C-alpha positions in Angstrom: 184.6 108.2 -89.6 181.5 105.9 -89.5 178.1 107.6 -89.7 175.1 106.5 -87.7 172.6 104.9 -90.1 169.6 106.0 -87.9 170.2 109.7 -88.2 168.5 110.2 -91.6 165.4 108.4 -90.3 165.4 110.4 -87.1 165.6 113.6 -89.1 162.7 112.6 -91.3 160.6 111.6 -88.3 161.3 114.9 -86.5 160.5 116.9 -89.7 157.2 114.9 -90.1 156.2 115.6 -86.5 157.0 119.4 -86.9 155.0 119.4 -90.1 152.0 117.8 -88.5 152.2 120.2 -85.6 152.3 123.2 -87.9 149.5 122.0 -90.1 147.3 121.1 -87.1 147.4 124.7 -85.9 146.5 126.0 -89.4 143.6 123.6 -89.3 142.5 124.9 -85.9 142.4 128.4 -87.3 140.1 127.2 -90.0 137.9 125.4 -87.5 137.6 128.6 -85.4 136.4 130.4 -88.5 133.9 127.7 -89.2 132.7 127.8 -85.6 132.2 131.6 -85.9 130.2 131.2 -89.0 132.8 132.6 -91.4 133.6 131.0 -94.6 136.8 133.0 -95.0 135.1 135.3 -97.5 135.6 138.5 -95.7 133.5 137.7 -92.6 130.2 136.9 -94.3 128.1 134.6 -92.2 127.3 131.1 -93.4 123.8 130.0 -94.1 122.4 128.3 -90.9 118.9 128.3 -92.1 119.6 125.5 -94.5 120.9 123.2 -91.8 118.8 120.1 -91.1 117.7 119.4 -87.5 119.6 116.1 -87.7 122.8 117.9 -88.7 122.3 120.4 -85.8 121.8 117.5 -83.5 125.1 115.9 -84.5 127.1 119.1 -84.5 125.7 120.8 -81.3 126.9 118.0 -79.0 123.4 116.5 -78.5 124.8 113.0 -79.3 126.8 112.8 -76.0 123.7 113.1 -73.8 120.8 111.9 -76.0 122.6 109.1 -78.0 123.1 108.4 -81.6 119.6 106.9 -81.9 118.0 109.5 -79.6 117.7 106.7 -77.0 119.1 108.7 -74.1 122.5 108.2 -72.5 123.1 110.7 -69.7 120.1 112.8 -70.8 116.7 111.5 -71.4 115.5 109.7 -74.6 114.1 112.1 -77.2 111.8 109.4 -78.7 108.1 109.8 -77.8 108.6 112.4 -75.2 105.0 113.6 -75.4 106.3 117.2 -75.4 104.7 119.7 -77.6 106.7 121.8 -80.1 106.3 124.8 -77.8 107.6 122.8 -74.7 110.6 121.7 -76.7 111.3 125.2 -77.9 111.3 126.4 -74.3 113.8 123.8 -73.3 116.0 124.5 -76.3 115.9 128.2 -75.7 116.2 128.3 -71.9 117.7 124.9 -70.9 116.3 122.6 -68.2 117.8 121.9 -64.8 121.5 121.5 -64.6 121.9 119.0 -67.4 120.4 120.7 -70.4 122.1 124.0 -71.2 120.5 126.8 -73.1 121.9 128.0 -76.4 123.1 124.8 -78.0 120.8 125.3 -81.0 121.1 128.6 -82.9 118.0 130.8 -82.3 117.1 130.8 -86.0 116.9 127.0 -85.9 114.9 126.4 -82.7 111.5 126.2 -84.5 112.7 123.5 -86.9 114.6 121.6 -84.2 111.6 121.7 -81.8 109.3 120.4 -84.5 111.7 117.6 -85.4 112.2 116.6 -81.7 108.5 116.7 -80.9 107.8 114.2 -83.8 110.5 111.7 -82.9 109.1 108.2 -82.3 
């Protein structure tokens, strides 16, 4: 009886797909822990106070609306807004209109973020 030469390759391909599928779900579990602020060390919170405003900007989803150079895309440009630090804090904490949701920046980072945004040129 003659064997089909493609069968070993198909089995390797199926095994690879299953392996990628399994590993991707393990990775999602780790991502959920990171999003919750857990390092996997028994539920201890990560240090958010050490995050730079630029990092928060990149990770909080600000890029999609305000652009990679703060130039504005769907949302307004953040360069030279003329807004004071307190005005920026209010927008970060409470949102503005229907386009800028509240709560994107962690509460303990709003001061640093507001100062950084108010100084962008």
